N, C-alpha and C positions, 0 to 999 in steps of 0.2 A: 550370600554374603558378599556379592560383588562390590557394592558401595563401601562396605567396611574394609575389604581388602584394598581397594583403591585408596581409601583415606590413609590407611596405615602405610601403604607404599609411598604415597606422596611425602609423608613425614620422613620415611626412611631414605628417600632419594635426596632430600635437602640435607639430612644429617650426614649422609655419605659424602656429599660434596663439601660441606662445611668442614668435616673432619679431614678430608684430603687436603683442603686448602690450608688448614692449620698445621698439619703434619709436614707438608712438603713445600710450604711457602708459595703455593700456586694461587694467584689472585682470582677469586671466584666472584664475578659480578652478578647483577640481577638476572641477566639472560641465562647464565650458567645455572643459577639456583632454580629458575623457573623451568628450564629444560630438565634438570635433574628431578624436580617434583613430578613432571609429566612422565619421565622414564620410569621412576619408581612406582607411580600410581598404575601405569599400564602394565609394568612388569609383574605387579602383584596379582594380576589376573591370568598371567601366562601359565602357571601350573595347571589351571583348569582346562587347558587344551586337551587334557585327557578325558574330558567329558563332552559328548557330541552336542549337548544343548547349552553349554556355558556361553557367557558373553564373549569370551575370547574365540571360541570355535565358530561363532556365528558373525563375528565382527567384519570380516572381509570375504564373504562368500564369492566364489567357491574356493579361493586359495586357503583360507583358514579352515574350511571344512576338510580339505585334503590334508592340511597339516595336522588336524585333530586325528584323522584316521591313522596317519603315519605315527603320531605320538602314542596312540593307544597300542598299535601293533608293536612298536619298539619296546614300550613298557612291558607288555605281556611277554615278549621274547626274553627280555632281561630277567623278568620274574621267574620264568621257567628255568632259565639257565643258572640262576643263583640261589633259588630257594632251597631250604633244607628240609629234612623230614619233619622237623618240628613246626615248620610254617603251616599256616592254615590253607584251606582250599580256595583262596581268592583267585580271581581271574587275572590279577596283575595289571589292571588297566587304570581305573580311576583311583586316585590317591595312592599311587605307588611310585614309579620312577620319577615322574615330573614333580613329585612332592618331596624330594630329597634335597638336603643342602648341597650334596655333590653336584647335582645338575645345576643348581642356582649358581654356584661358584664357577663351574665350567662355562656356563652361558655368559656370565659377567666377564670372565677372562677373555673369551673370544671377542666379545663386543668391545671391550676396552682396547684390545690390540688393533682391531679394525678401525674403530672410531678415532684412535690416535693417528693412524696412518692416512685416513681419507675422510674429509668433511662430509661428502655426500652420504657415506654410511651413517654418520651421526645424525644427519638431517632425516634420513629415512627412518631410523629408529625413533627419533623424537616424534615424527609424524604418526607412525603406527601406534606407539605407546600412548601418545596424547589422545588419539582416537579411541583407544581402549579405555583410557581414563574417563573421557567424557561419557562414554556409554555406561561404564561401571557406576560412576557417581550419579549419572542421570537416572539410574534405576531406583534411586532413593526418592524420586519425585513421581507423583501420580501419572503425569504425562511426559516424563523426561525422556531424553535420548536413550535408546535401547529398549523402549517399551512399545514402540509403534512400528516395528518392522523395518523393511529395507529402506524406506524413505528417511526414517530417523537415523539409521546407520549411515546413510549417504550424507546427511547433514553433519553428523559427528566427524566423518572423514574430511569433509570440506572445512569445518571449523578447525580441525587439527592442522590441516594444510595451511590455512591462513596464519595460525599461531606459529607454525614452524618457520614460515617465511619471515615473520617478524622477529623471531628469536635468532635466526641465522643473520638477518640484517642487523640485529641489535648486538651482534658480536659474540654469540655463543662459541665457546672454545672447544677444540678437540682435546682429547686427553682420556686417561684411564678412569676419570671420575664417572664417565658415562657407564662404564662396565661395573663400577662399584654400585652405582644407583640401581642398575638392573639386577645385580646379584642380591643386593639387600632387599629390593622390592619383592623378588621371588621368595626370599627367605622369610620375610614377615608374613607372607601368605602361608607358608608351611607352619610357622609358629601360631598364626591365627587358627588354622585348622586343628592344631594340637590342643587348643583350648576347647574344642567342641567334643561331642560325645564319641566321634569315631577315631580321632587322633590320626597320626601319619607316621611313616617309617623314617623318623629323624636320624636314626643311628645307622642306616644302610650305608655301606655294605658290612658294617660290623655286626656281630651277633649279640643278641640280647636273650639270655637263657636259651641258647641254641637256635633262636629264630633270627634269620637275616632280615626278614621283613616284619619285624615286630612293630606294632602300632604304638608309638610312644606319644604320650600326651601329658598334660598337667595333672596333678592329683585330682582324683574324681570329684571331690567336693568343689573344686575350682572350675570345672567344666560347665559349659552352658549350651543350650540349643540355639540354632540359628534363628534370628528374628527376636531374640529375647532382649531384655533391658540391658544386660551387660554388653551385648554387642553394640547397641546404640550409643552407650556411654563411651566405648572405645572409639567408635567412628567419629563422634563429634569432638572428642578430646583431641584426636589426631588432626582433624580438619582445622581446629582452632590453633593447635600448636605449630602447624607447618608455617604459616606466614610469620608467626612470632619468632620462630627459630631463624628463618631467613632474614628477617629485619635485624635481629640481634647480630647475625654474622656480618651483614652489610655495615652496621654501625660500629663494629669492633675495629 
């Protein structure tokens, strides 16, 4: 689901920045909206750092491979420490801690504070999340980035680097909008997985019928399998809506 996650994240990033601009009177220009789209799209792949073969885990080897191992270990440890007798026997790794709204909000808050204080932090985050976005969206293409191994990943990193330089040169602003885009990007990943057969622990750390790690999802008739027509419809609807929303905000 990497391309679909990235598509929904891009729309979420633009929506977060447009909303912050409208609520707080902060002027968001083209560079800000473009950066937020990239942050949201890349952030929407970050929850899958808890899977060793995901796009996020393989995007910047060996650093992201080590981050994936650390994420899985932390998730398993938190699962063991907080599970109840009613919880199932899961290993607590994939689709556990990193797939909770609590982690999304925490990550967004930390990034928002750091990016507001220091532009290089924002630039680094834009570069990394753009690289993730390129690889995620590229997987929708037969020979797209992310399908041809290390050389393709290097190309995505270089492309993201060039785009980041242009965005910083174009006047991207520091501010909490970057954190909002990251948090909302991660959150739409969780919501997207909640539409699939497995669902995710959206309520953690609250208990649902005695289970702290209850897998919460949409009503079963609304759920779909990955690679099915509903997923493609959601992906392309978000890809089309992202520039429309951005243009509408700039024209307002």
